[in-house]
Every structure is written in structure tokens, then in C-alpha cells.
C-alpha positions, -999 to 999 in steps of 0.1 A, spaced: 0 -1 0 15 33 -10 16 62 14 16 100 4 53 101 14 60 72 -11 41 86 -39 59 96 -71 42 120 -94 58 108 -125 47 139 -145 66 163 -121 95 140 -114 125 158 -128 145 129 -141 114 115 -159 107 150 -174 142 155 -186 142 121 -201 110 126 -220 119 160 -232 153 148 -246 136 118 -263 110 142 -279 136 166 -290 159 139 -302 131 121 -323 121 155 -337 156 163 -348 161 129 -361 130 132 -384 150 161 -402 182 140 -411 172 104 -409 156 101 -443 177 124 -464 210 113 -449 201 77 -437 216 83 -402 205 70 -368 206 92 -338 237 76 -325 255 79 -359 247 116 -361 259 122 -324 292 104 -333 295 127 -364 286 157 -345 312 149 -317 338 142 -344 329 173 -363 335 194 -332 363 176 -313 382 152 -338 404 133 -336 387 112 -309 390 75 -300 356 55 -300 359 56 -262 364 93 -260 334 98 -284 313 76 -261 323 99 -231 315 130 -250 280 118 -261 274 97 -230 266 64 -247 279 30 -242 308 14 -260 286 -11 -279 263 16 -293 292 39 -303 311 9 -319 281 -1 -340 276 35 -351 312 39 -360 312 5 -379 282 18 -399 298 52 -407 330 37 -417 312 13 -440 296 43 -457 330 60 -458 319 89 -436 344 82 -408 379 71 -410 402 55 -383 439 62 -381 468 49 -360 484 74 -335 520 75 -343 529 80 -306 507 53 -292 499 25 -318 471 11 -297 453 43 -299 431 45 -330 416 81 -333 386 87 -356 377 118 -378 353 126 -404 362 118 -440 357 146 -467 324 129 -474 315 127 -438 324 164 -433 302 175 -462 274 156 -448 280 171 -412 281 205 -427 248 200 -444 231 187 -413 244 213 -388 222 242 -403 191 219 -400 201 211 -361 206 248 -356 174 258 -372 156 233 -351 173 245 -319 163 282 -328 126 271 -334 127 251 -301 141 282 -283 112 303 -297 91 290 -267 114 311 -243 124 347 -241 160 357 -245 163 360 -207 147 326 -201 171 311 -226 201 324 -206 186 312 -175 178 277 -189 215 275 -201 229 284 -168 206 260 -150 215 231 -173 251 239 -167 246 236 -130 225 205 -133 251 188 -157 278 196 -130 259 184 -102 247 153 -119 283 143 -127 292 148 -90 262 127 -79 272 100 -106 308 98 -94 302 98 -56 314 68 -37 
């Protein structure tokens, strides 16, 4: 039997709300690039990370996009098969195999970025400039605190 103290109002529970919002936004953005470019959400996230931070190893990509190694490995394999991503060998550490976008991958990335930025702009239209600034500050604080909570003993 549930007491009031134990009740969880799911629709007001912050982790649930953030998860649902993230999923809705991710699916809406995916609708813009999935058909014309044939990319999964994970593949696009890998490309976005490499477009911004390359060269990165697959493990480093996983840390950047907060996805498990298996999902990242599958995405990388699919992107390599399509010649969108290439792997090199680090001359200083031969075990390290950094990834980067190929010319074809860079072209695709550069075509998708404006779509993503336009979607972001449209999403932000629900907020005033001051609210956007506040939201960004609050997100930064929540990210930092969530990392602390995740890494506590």
C-alpha cells in the first residue's frame, strides 16, 4: 500500500521530465536528417562529436555523447562502411586509433548542422532571451551536479 510520502508524481519527477523531453527533442531532430541522410540518432551524435572535437577514439566519443561502447562501436562501424568516418593509428601510441570525419563525412556533417541549428532556434522560440540564458545556466549547473552525484562513492 502506497503512502503519500512514497507517492511519485511521475509527470513532475525531474529525471522523468528531462528524459521525456530529451527523447521528444531527439526524435524531432532525427526526423530532419534520418531520411535524407540515412543516419541513426547515434550515428549523428558520433558525427557531431567528431565534427567538433576530432580526432577522438571511440571511447572518447562515447564519453562526449554519453553512450555505451557497444552503441558507439556499432555507429562507428556503420559510418566507416559508408566512408563517412575513418580510423587512423596514433604514431605516438600505436594502440590508440583516433577517428575523424572523411571529406564525405565532413560534407554531410556541414549539411546537417544548419538543420540542427534551425531546429534549436525554433525550439528556443518558446522562451524569451532572458529565459534562454537562465535555462542554459541552470542546465550547466544540473550537468555539473549530476556528474558529482554519478561519481560519488
